[in-house]
Each structure stands twice: as C-alpha cells, then as structure tokens.
N, C-alpha and C positions, 0 to 999 in steps of 0.2 A: 413542758410538763415534766416534773421530776419523777424518779422511780417510786418514791413514797406516795406521791399523788396518784400515780397510775395504779399502784397496788391497792390504795384505798378505794379508788373508783371501781376496780374489779371486784373487791370484796363487797362493796355496797350493791353492785349489780347482781352478784350471786345471792346476796341476802334478799334483795327485792324479788328475785325469781323464786326463791324458796318459800317466801311468806305469802299467803293468799290475801292480797290486799286489792281492793277494787281500784281501777285506774283513776277514778275521780279523786280518790284519797291520796294518790301518789303525787300528783302535780297540783300545785296551787295555781291561781290565775297569773301571778307574777312570773313564776318559773315556767309556765306552759309555753311561752313564746321562745324560751331558750332551748327547749328540748325539741329535737327534730320530729317531724310528723311520723316518719317511719318507726322511730323508737316508741312513740306513744301508741301507734297501732299494734306494734309487737307486744308491748306491755298489756294492752287491752285484751289482745287475743290470749295471752298467757293467763291473765286473771279470769277471763271467761271460761277457758278450758279447766282451770283449777276449780272454779265454782260449780260448773255443770258436770263435767265428766268425772273428775276425781272425787269430789265431795258428794254429789248427788247419785251418780250411777255406780261408781266403784265403792262408795261409802268409806273412803280412806280419810282419816283425819290427819291434819298437819301436826307433826311432832317437832318441837323445837330441839335444836342440837344441844348436847350436853356441854357444860362449861369446860370440863377437863377432858372430854372425850370418853370413850368406853374403856373401862378398866376391868379386866377379867383376871382373877387369880389363876395361876398355872397349875394348881392342884387338880389331880384327876377326879377324885371323889370329893364331894362337898356335903356337909352335914345338912344344910338347908339349901333350897334352890337359889340361884343367883337372881337378883331383882334388878330390872331395868329402872334406873333412877328417873328417866323421862316420863314413863307411864305409871310406875309404881307396881307393875306386875312382874311375874317371873318370866325369864326368857323362854321362848318356845324351844322345845327339844329339836335337835337336828339329827336324830338317830336315823341310820339308813339300813334298810333290810334288803339284801340283794338276792335272797332265796325266792324261788317261785312258789314254794309250798310251805305250810306250817304243819304241825302235827294235827291241827283241828280241821284244816280244809283240804288235805291231800285227796281223800276219797271223793268228796263232792266235785272238786275241780277236775279230777281225773275222769270221772264219769261224764261230765259235761264235755270235756275235750274229746273223749273217745266217741261218744254218741252224737256229736255234732256232725260227724261224717255220715253220709247217707248209707254207705255200704255197711258200716258197723251198726247203724241203727236198724237196718233191714235184718241182719243176722240176729240181732237181739229180739226183734219181733217174731222171727221164725223159730229161734232156738228156745226161748222161754216156754212157749206153749208145748213144745215137744218134750220138754223135761217134766212137765206136769202130767201125771198119769191120770188125773181125774177127768180129763177132757176126752170123752169117748169118740168124738169126730176125728181127732187126730191120731189116737192110738188104735183105732179099728183097722183091721186088715182089709184091704181092698181085693176083690177077686181078680184073677189074672185076665188080661185082655183077650186071650185066645179061647 
C-alpha cells in the first residue's frame, strides 16, 4: 500500500467517524464481507453513541468543517461581530473575569460569606437586638443577684 493510499484511507476513516451515519448506510452488502467484523462493530458503536448520547441527550448537532478552515482577522477591535461561516451566527465571546466580586455583588456576597459561619451568625443574632432600643426585654436592667 503506498503512502497516498494510506493517507486517503486515514482521511476517509476520520471523515466516517466525524459524520453521524448509521452503520447500515456505511456498508453495502457487497463490501460487507470485505470489512472485518471488529471494524463494523466499532462503527456501529460510534454511530449508536453519536445518535443517542450526542444528539439526543447532549443535543449537539454535527457541524461540517469549513472548506478553508477558520480565518480570524488579527485586528483587536471589530466594527461588527465575527460570524462563523458554518453556522451563520456570531462567535461566542471568550472574555474571562478573574475577580471574585463586582461593584454590584460585593455586599451581598460578603454578607453571605461572613454569616455562613455559625459564630458570626450568632453574634449577628445577639448584637442586632441589643442595638435596637425599642425592645424593652433586652434593654431593661436586671436586679442584682444578691
């Protein structure tokens, strides 16, 4: 087998694994005897996995590869969003935020983090009523024990 035949066979095998085709459509009756049983079982398992897990459960659709590959201009700012030619939609942003807080959620997150500890929550429950002067049971003086 020459190098070009081997490369063509590998390319065809990669294409067969990438495209969701049922195993009955892959092999005709004449070529079925030429393909080993192990290869047919593997192709059937791949097709079953693609049809059930990937398409039904994960709901991922197969996207064909672009003819010329993905070409993205190197400009930092773009006037309009870049469009994926395979799907016809704009590319998803890959912005990364490494900060823990933003301006809007600093106080709510900090309160949740602090009062999730039992000791801090206890002192909140004891301290808030003592600061409110309208509660007579807490602000009343108790007589000495002796």
